[in-house]
Short mmCIF file of the C-alpha atoms (twelve columns), coordinates in Angstrom:
data_MODEL
# 
_entry.id   MODEL 
# 
loop_
_atom_site.group_PDB 
_atom_site.id 
_atom_site.type_symbol 
_atom_site.label_atom_id 
_atom_site.label_alt_id 
_atom_site.label_comp_id 
_atom_site.label_asym_id 
_atom_site.label_seq_id 
_atom_site.Cartn_x 
_atom_site.Cartn_y 
_atom_site.Cartn_z 
_atom_site.pdbx_PDB_model_num 
ATOM 1   C CA . MET A 1   97.160 72.727 39.026 1 
ATOM 2   C CA . GLN A 2   97.720 76.316 40.207 1 
ATOM 3   C CA . LYS A 3   93.988 76.428 41.055 1 
ATOM 4   C CA . ASN A 4   94.255 73.553 42.961 1 
ATOM 5   C CA . ARG A 5   97.007 74.597 45.242 1 
ATOM 6   C CA . ASP A 6   95.054 77.801 45.698 1 
ATOM 7   C CA . VAL A 7   92.331 75.732 46.822 1 
ATOM 8   C CA . LEU A 8   94.586 73.702 49.444 1 
ATOM 9   C CA . ARG A 9   96.127 77.152 50.797 1 
ATOM 10  C CA . GLN A 10  93.040 78.147 51.379 1 
ATOM 11  C CA . VAL A 11  91.636 75.128 53.219 1 
ATOM 12  C CA . GLY A 12  94.888 75.035 55.477 1 
ATOM 13  C CA . GLY A 13  94.991 78.548 56.138 1 
ATOM 14  C CA . LEU A 14  90.933 77.833 57.557 1 
ATOM 15  C CA . ALA A 15  92.167 74.870 59.068 1 
ATOM 16  C CA . VAL A 16  95.131 76.686 60.992 1 
ATOM 17  C CA . ALA A 17  92.317 79.028 62.028 1 
ATOM 18  C CA . LEU A 18  90.178 76.953 63.384 1 
ATOM 19  C CA . LEU A 19  92.907 74.728 65.130 1 
ATOM 20  C CA . VAL A 20  94.001 77.953 66.997 1 
ATOM 21  C CA . CYS A 21  89.960 78.385 67.939 1 
ATOM 22  C CA . ILE A 22  89.573 74.823 69.485 1 
ATOM 23  C CA . ALA A 23  93.261 75.325 71.005 1 
ATOM 24  C CA . VAL A 24  91.881 78.224 73.124 1 
ATOM 25  C CA . MET A 25  88.459 76.581 73.747 1 
ATOM 26  C CA . LEU A 26  90.372 73.601 75.045 1 
ATOM 27  C CA . ALA A 27  92.163 75.765 77.105 1 
ATOM 28  C CA . VAL A 28  89.230 77.178 78.748 1 
ATOM 29  C CA . TYR A 29  87.657 74.153 79.602 1 
ATOM 30  C CA . ALA A 30  90.709 73.043 81.115 1 
ATOM 31  C CA . LEU A 31  90.743 76.011 83.407 1 
ATOM 32  C CA . LEU A 32  87.398 75.374 84.512 1 
ATOM 33  C CA . GLY A 33  88.144 72.044 85.480 1 
ATOM 34  C CA . ARG A 34  85.639 70.283 82.415 1 
ATOM 35  C CA . LEU A 35  88.280 69.239 79.866 1 
ATOM 36  C CA . ASN A 36  87.344 65.477 79.285 1 
ATOM 37  C CA . ARG A 37  87.321 62.571 76.727 1 
ATOM 38  C CA . LEU A 38  83.680 64.205 75.099 1 
ATOM 39  C CA . VAL A 39  84.892 67.353 75.075 1 
ATOM 40  C CA . LEU A 40  87.880 66.512 72.924 1 
ATOM 41  C CA . LEU A 41  86.654 63.906 70.849 1 
ATOM 42  C CA . GLY A 42  83.699 66.942 70.116 1 
ATOM 43  C CA . ALA A 43  86.686 69.359 69.109 1 
ATOM 44  C CA . VAL A 44  88.378 66.740 67.086 1 
ATOM 45  C CA . PHE A 45  85.192 65.982 64.968 1 
ATOM 46  C CA . GLY A 46  83.558 69.179 64.799 1 
ATOM 47  C CA . TRP A 47  87.144 70.889 63.180 1 
ATOM 48  C CA . ILE A 48  87.192 67.878 60.455 1 
ATOM 49  C CA . LEU A 49  83.547 68.371 59.686 1 
ATOM 50  C CA . ALA A 50  83.979 72.317 59.246 1 
ATOM 51  C CA . VAL A 51  87.504 72.045 57.225 1 
ATOM 52  C CA . GLY A 52  86.230 68.689 54.886 1 
ATOM 53  C CA . ASN A 53  83.107 71.017 54.283 1 
ATOM 54  C CA . PHE A 54  84.948 74.135 53.290 1 
ATOM 55  C CA . LEU A 55  86.934 72.340 51.165 1 
ATOM 56  C CA . SER A 56  84.564 70.232 49.278 1 
ATOM 57  C CA . LEU A 57  82.364 73.790 48.702 1 
ATOM 58  C CA . SER A 58  85.518 75.101 47.735 1 
ATOM 59  C CA . ILE A 59  86.393 72.850 44.847 1 
ATOM 60  C CA . THR A 60  82.958 72.618 43.394 1 
ATOM 61  C CA . VAL A 61  82.951 76.543 43.254 1 
ATOM 62  C CA . SER A 62  86.097 76.924 41.977 1 
ATOM 63  C CA . ASN A 63  84.984 73.934 39.385 1 
ATOM 64  C CA . ALA A 64  81.989 76.086 38.423 1 
ATOM 65  C CA . LEU A 65  83.501 79.405 37.801 1 
ATOM 66  C CA . ASP A 66  85.977 77.486 35.538 1 
ATOM 67  C CA . ARG A 67  83.619 75.907 33.229 1 
ATOM 68  C CA . ALA A 68  81.514 79.449 33.141 1 
ATOM 69  C CA . ALA A 69  84.590 81.054 32.146 1 
ATOM 70  C CA . ASN A 70  85.107 78.447 29.419 1 
ATOM 71  C CA . GLY A 71  81.929 78.858 28.047 1 
ATOM 72  C CA . GLY A 72  79.770 76.827 30.186 1 
ATOM 73  C CA . SER A 73  76.280 78.428 30.983 1 
ATOM 74  C CA . PRO A 74  76.481 80.742 33.878 1 
ATOM 75  C CA . GLN A 75  72.776 79.842 35.110 1 
ATOM 76  C CA . LYS A 76  74.400 76.464 35.726 1 
ATOM 77  C CA . ALA A 77  77.005 77.349 37.226 1 
ATOM 78  C CA . GLN A 78  74.951 79.456 39.895 1 
ATOM 79  C CA . LEU A 79  72.505 76.965 40.291 1 
ATOM 80  C CA . GLU A 80  75.721 74.083 40.865 1 
ATOM 81  C CA . ILE A 81  77.338 76.620 43.737 1 
ATOM 82  C CA . GLN A 82  74.106 77.488 45.353 1 
ATOM 83  C CA . THR A 83  72.944 73.648 45.460 1 
ATOM 84  C CA . SER A 84  76.624 72.873 46.602 1 
ATOM 85  C CA . SER A 85  76.295 75.510 49.550 1 
ATOM 86  C CA . VAL A 86  73.903 72.875 51.673 1 
ATOM 87  C CA . VAL A 87  76.853 71.533 53.882 1 
ATOM 88  C CA . ARG A 88  76.988 67.714 53.785 1 
ATOM 89  C CA . PRO A 89  76.658 66.399 57.345 1 
ATOM 90  C CA . LEU A 90  79.175 64.543 58.894 1 
ATOM 91  C CA . VAL A 91  78.258 61.062 59.949 1 
ATOM 92  C CA . LEU A 92  80.048 59.612 63.213 1 
ATOM 93  C CA . ALA A 93  79.448 55.602 63.729 1 
ATOM 94  C CA . LEU A 94  80.347 54.472 67.358 1 
ATOM 95  C CA . ASP A 95  80.764 50.229 67.236 1 
ATOM 96  C CA . GLY A 96  82.227 48.395 69.428 1 
ATOM 97  C CA . ARG A 97  82.117 45.656 72.277 1 
ATOM 98  C CA . CYS A 98  78.690 45.637 74.226 1 
ATOM 99  C CA . GLY A 99  79.817 47.196 77.529 1 
ATOM 100 C CA . SER A 100 82.511 49.077 76.389 1 
ATOM 101 C CA . GLY A 101 80.270 52.284 76.084 1 
ATOM 102 C CA . LYS A 102 78.755 53.195 73.008 1 
ATOM 103 C CA . THR A 103 75.463 54.612 74.076 1 
ATOM 104 C CA . THR A 104 76.749 56.395 76.988 1 
ATOM 105 C CA . LEU A 105 79.289 57.993 74.806 1 
ATOM 106 C CA . ALA A 106 76.959 58.932 71.753 1 
ATOM 107 C CA . SER A 107 74.310 60.412 74.155 1 
ATOM 108 C CA . GLY A 108 77.084 63.004 76.077 1 
ATOM 109 C CA . LEU A 109 78.347 63.930 72.654 1 
ATOM 110 C CA . ALA A 110 75.122 64.756 71.503 1 
ATOM 111 C CA . ALA A 111 74.294 66.167 74.727 1 
ATOM 112 C CA . GLN A 112 77.711 68.525 74.000 1 
ATOM 113 C CA . LEU A 113 76.970 69.163 70.362 1 
ATOM 114 C CA . PRO A 114 73.732 70.925 69.614 1 
ATOM 115 C CA . GLY A 115 72.141 70.411 66.065 1 
ATOM 116 C CA . CYS A 116 72.964 66.331 66.026 1 
ATOM 117 C CA . THR A 117 70.524 63.782 64.995 1 
ATOM 118 C CA . LEU A 118 71.088 60.533 67.225 1 
ATOM 119 C CA . LEU A 119 70.464 57.236 65.372 1 
ATOM 120 C CA . ARG A 120 70.633 53.727 67.245 1 
ATOM 121 C CA . THR A 121 71.304 50.569 65.483 1 
ATOM 122 C CA . ASP A 122 69.053 49.380 68.358 1 
ATOM 123 C CA . ASP A 123 65.960 50.692 66.717 1 
ATOM 124 C CA . PHE A 124 66.343 48.395 64.011 1 
ATOM 125 C CA . TYR A 125 65.980 44.562 64.786 1 
ATOM 126 C CA . LEU A 126 63.993 42.472 62.636 1 
ATOM 127 C CA . PRO A 127 60.986 41.012 64.147 1 
ATOM 128 C CA . PRO A 128 61.202 37.417 64.796 1 
ATOM 129 C CA . ALA A 129 58.652 36.506 62.558 1 
ATOM 130 C CA . ARG A 130 61.126 37.649 59.687 1 
ATOM 131 C CA . ARG A 131 64.910 36.432 60.900 1 
ATOM 132 C CA . SER A 132 66.170 33.421 59.647 1 
ATOM 133 C CA . PRO A 133 66.196 30.110 61.075 1 
ATOM 134 C CA . ASP A 134 69.592 29.918 62.187 1 
ATOM 135 C CA . TRP A 135 69.843 34.133 63.157 1 
ATOM 136 C CA . ALA A 136 71.049 33.281 66.784 1 
ATOM 137 C CA . HIS A 137 74.507 31.801 65.224 1 
ATOM 138 C CA . THR A 138 74.761 34.105 62.485 1 
ATOM 139 C CA . PRO A 139 76.301 37.969 63.133 1 
ATOM 140 C CA . CYS A 140 73.778 40.553 62.012 1 
ATOM 141 C CA . ALA A 141 70.900 38.231 60.686 1 
ATOM 142 C CA . ASN A 142 68.615 39.894 64.006 1 
ATOM 143 C CA . MET A 143 69.592 43.155 62.175 1 
ATOM 144 C CA . ASP A 144 67.375 45.103 59.264 1 
ATOM 145 C CA . LEU A 145 70.298 47.101 58.256 1 
ATOM 146 C CA . THR A 146 69.076 47.592 54.633 1 
ATOM 147 C CA . ARG A 147 66.047 49.472 56.316 1 
ATOM 148 C CA . LEU A 148 68.243 51.090 58.870 1 
ATOM 149 C CA . ARG A 149 70.543 52.525 55.706 1 
ATOM 150 C CA . ASP A 150 67.409 53.045 53.421 1 
ATOM 151 C CA . GLU A 151 65.052 54.973 55.960 1 
ATOM 152 C CA . ALA A 152 67.698 56.688 58.380 1 
ATOM 153 C CA . LEU A 153 71.651 56.734 57.591 1 
ATOM 154 C CA . ARG A 154 71.276 57.388 53.592 1 
ATOM 155 C CA . PRO A 155 68.355 60.636 53.902 1 
ATOM 156 C CA . ALA A 156 70.199 61.886 57.108 1 
ATOM 157 C CA . TYR A 157 73.941 62.032 55.173 1 
ATOM 158 C CA . ALA A 158 72.157 63.694 52.273 1 
ATOM 159 C CA . GLY A 159 71.406 66.356 54.522 1 
ATOM 160 C CA . GLN A 160 67.812 65.505 54.524 1 
ATOM 161 C CA . PRO A 161 65.199 65.018 57.283 1 
ATOM 162 C CA . VAL A 162 64.432 61.254 58.360 1 
ATOM 163 C CA . ALA A 163 61.704 59.676 59.143 1 
ATOM 164 C CA . TYR A 164 61.539 56.121 60.365 1 
ATOM 165 C CA . ARG A 165 59.581 53.424 62.869 1 
ATOM 166 C CA . ALA A 166 61.660 52.142 65.561 1 
ATOM 167 C CA . TYR A 167 61.276 48.400 66.344 1 
ATOM 168 C CA . SER A 168 60.330 47.872 69.840 1 
ATOM 169 C CA . CYS A 169 61.880 43.782 71.082 1 
ATOM 170 C CA . ARG A 170 60.406 44.479 74.120 1 
ATOM 171 C CA . GLU A 171 56.936 45.158 72.432 1 
ATOM 172 C CA . GLY A 172 57.341 43.121 69.827 1 
ATOM 173 C CA . ALA A 173 55.975 46.290 67.884 1 
ATOM 174 C CA . TYR A 174 56.853 49.206 65.490 1 
ATOM 175 C CA . LEU A 175 56.707 52.246 67.422 1 
ATOM 176 C CA . PRO A 176 54.807 55.496 66.235 1 
ATOM 177 C CA . PRO A 177 56.912 57.084 63.340 1 
ATOM 178 C CA . ALA A 178 60.334 59.372 64.609 1 
ATOM 179 C CA . GLN A 179 60.411 62.547 62.722 1 
ATOM 180 C CA . LEU A 180 63.827 63.847 62.696 1 
ATOM 181 C CA . PRO A 181 65.159 67.294 60.819 1 
ATOM 182 C CA . ALA A 182 68.321 67.427 58.809 1 
ATOM 183 C CA . GLN A 183 71.341 68.245 60.978 1 
ATOM 184 C CA . PRO A 184 74.870 69.018 60.445 1 
ATOM 185 C CA . LEU A 185 76.198 65.955 62.588 1 
ATOM 186 C CA . VAL A 186 74.444 62.599 62.461 1 
ATOM 187 C CA . ILE A 187 75.796 60.148 65.281 1 
ATOM 188 C CA . LEU A 188 74.980 56.444 64.363 1 
ATOM 189 C CA . GLU A 189 75.685 54.396 67.634 1 
ATOM 190 C CA . GLY A 190 75.233 50.838 67.735 1 
ATOM 191 C CA . SER A 191 76.223 47.189 67.637 1 
ATOM 192 C CA . TYR A 192 76.848 46.699 63.757 1 
ATOM 193 C CA . SER A 193 77.016 50.219 63.006 1 
ATOM 194 C CA . HIS A 194 80.366 50.190 60.902 1 
ATOM 195 C CA . HIS A 195 78.669 47.050 58.350 1 
ATOM 196 C CA . PRO A 196 79.755 47.535 55.141 1 
ATOM 197 C CA . LEU A 197 76.624 47.794 53.913 1 
ATOM 198 C CA . LEU A 198 76.446 51.337 56.125 1 
ATOM 199 C CA . LEU A 199 80.061 52.106 54.942 1 
ATOM 200 C CA . PRO A 200 79.155 54.644 52.033 1 
ATOM 201 C CA . TYR A 201 77.232 56.681 54.329 1 
ATOM 202 C CA . GLU A 202 79.429 56.951 57.227 1 
ATOM 203 C CA . THR A 203 82.220 59.986 57.321 1 
ATOM 204 C CA . LEU A 204 84.083 58.895 60.378 1 
ATOM 205 C CA . ARG A 205 84.070 55.145 62.493 1 
ATOM 206 C CA . VAL A 206 84.954 55.161 65.936 1 
ATOM 207 C CA . PHE A 207 85.428 51.894 67.540 1 
ATOM 208 C CA . VAL A 208 84.565 51.502 71.701 1 
ATOM 209 C CA . THR A 209 86.186 48.712 73.257 1 
ATOM 210 C CA . CYS A 210 87.246 47.389 77.016 1 
ATOM 211 C CA . THR A 211 89.048 44.902 78.343 1 
ATOM 212 C CA . LYS A 212 87.247 41.419 78.545 1 
ATOM 213 C CA . ALA A 213 87.266 41.808 82.576 1 
ATOM 214 C CA . GLU A 214 86.116 45.201 82.407 1 
ATOM 215 C CA . GLN A 215 83.746 44.143 79.831 1 
ATOM 216 C CA . THR A 216 82.312 41.611 82.239 1 
ATOM 217 C CA . ARG A 217 82.406 43.467 85.286 1 
ATOM 218 C CA . ARG A 218 79.977 45.839 83.003 1 
ATOM 219 C CA . LEU A 219 77.523 43.439 81.884 1 
ATOM 220 C CA . GLN A 220 77.061 42.077 85.145 1 
ATOM 221 C CA . ALA A 221 76.322 44.830 86.633 1 
ATOM 222 C CA . ARG A 222 74.144 46.032 83.754 1 
ATOM 223 C CA . GLU A 223 72.294 42.534 83.504 1 
ATOM 224 C CA . GLY A 224 72.530 40.789 86.353 1 
ATOM 225 C CA . ALA A 225 70.689 37.582 86.624 1 
ATOM 226 C CA . ARG A 226 70.635 37.907 82.421 1 
ATOM 227 C CA . TYR A 227 74.450 38.005 82.479 1 
ATOM 228 C CA . ALA A 228 75.065 34.274 81.515 1 
ATOM 229 C CA . ASP A 229 72.453 34.132 79.061 1 
ATOM 230 C CA . PHE A 230 73.480 37.573 77.598 1 
ATOM 231 C CA . ALA A 231 77.573 36.476 77.202 1 
ATOM 232 C CA . ALA A 232 76.816 33.305 76.053 1 
ATOM 233 C CA . ARG A 233 74.295 34.211 73.176 1 
ATOM 234 C CA . TRP A 234 75.623 37.961 72.082 1 
ATOM 235 C CA . VAL A 235 79.399 38.724 72.896 1 
ATOM 236 C CA . PRO A 236 80.192 35.493 70.616 1 
ATOM 237 C CA . LEU A 237 77.993 37.110 67.998 1 
ATOM 238 C CA . GLU A 238 79.833 40.042 68.482 1 
ATOM 239 C CA . GLU A 239 83.075 38.668 68.462 1 
ATOM 240 C CA . GLY A 240 81.962 36.937 65.113 1 
ATOM 241 C CA . TYR A 241 81.377 39.957 63.296 1 
ATOM 242 C CA . PHE A 242 84.775 41.839 64.247 1 
ATOM 243 C CA . ALA A 243 86.570 39.208 63.301 1 
ATOM 244 C CA . GLN A 244 84.711 38.602 60.014 1 
ATOM 245 C CA . TYR A 245 84.916 42.246 58.631 1 
ATOM 246 C CA . GLY A 246 88.035 43.697 60.746 1 
ATOM 247 C CA . ILE A 247 85.786 46.119 62.048 1 
ATOM 248 C CA . ALA A 248 88.554 47.308 64.871 1 
ATOM 249 C CA . GLU A 249 91.289 47.280 62.322 1 
ATOM 250 C CA . SER A 250 89.233 49.435 59.440 1 
ATOM 251 C CA . ALA A 251 88.175 52.265 62.220 1 
ATOM 252 C CA . ASP A 252 89.262 55.217 61.873 1 
ATOM 253 C CA . PHE A 253 89.917 55.574 65.737 1 
ATOM 254 C CA . VAL A 254 89.476 52.916 68.646 1 
ATOM 255 C CA . VAL A 255 88.501 54.429 71.988 1 
ATOM 256 C CA . ASP A 256 89.230 51.951 75.092 1 
ATOM 257 C CA . THR A 257 87.276 52.933 77.915 1 
ATOM 258 C CA . THR A 258 88.777 50.613 80.716 1 
ATOM 259 C CA . GLN A 259 90.156 53.616 82.346 1 
ATOM 260 C CA . GLY A 260 86.932 55.337 82.527 1 
ATOM 261 C CA . GLY A 261 85.198 52.966 85.030 1 
ATOM 262 C CA . THR A 262 81.682 53.267 84.154 1 
ATOM 263 C CA . ILE A 263 81.078 54.717 80.634 1 
# 
């Protein structure tokens, strides 16, 4: 118990110190007129990443040293400590309504935060020939979430390089392989990114939303003449997925971009 209290005390001290540093950073951004939603989200995610990894590392090191002191192998304890010193990435999953600003938010965070791997669910559609006959009426049936998990998300979560081939619906073919190095922050963006199949490999889940009226306005501007077909086909599938799995209710954070206007 005393050991656990000591670890928590150390982590608490680090958390407070980091909060002070972040507060100073945010104050500087505010003075420069550059404080916005992306900066705030980046500060929150960075703080959670640092504190979470320090807690995990502290507990692992403490347990390894205890086992060595109680007759365990010092070499095994050293190997365990060296292995645990590889920081596990923070995986941020951004799901939400079409037109709510998921892609804009993910791209903005990736630009603000160096050392980031950006994955998009849009790269993991199923080719038409592999979709079930009723895919147009079944949420997620047009997605290859198993391949997304196995080729991209799971290795990224484990701190390993990622190699996969995106499927382009426009080209109707798989694109050349993408090679992504291991990074401390992984952002998974797109519809269905909070699916239960992917949940074990996600650290934080953010649901991005906006009002129905704002969604309609944005989609009309984005889709143009294709809006009516888009709204009739994709919006109901998306809403069915949200309802089936309680996506908004189970998210760690909900970001409403309605006031953003164009995000």
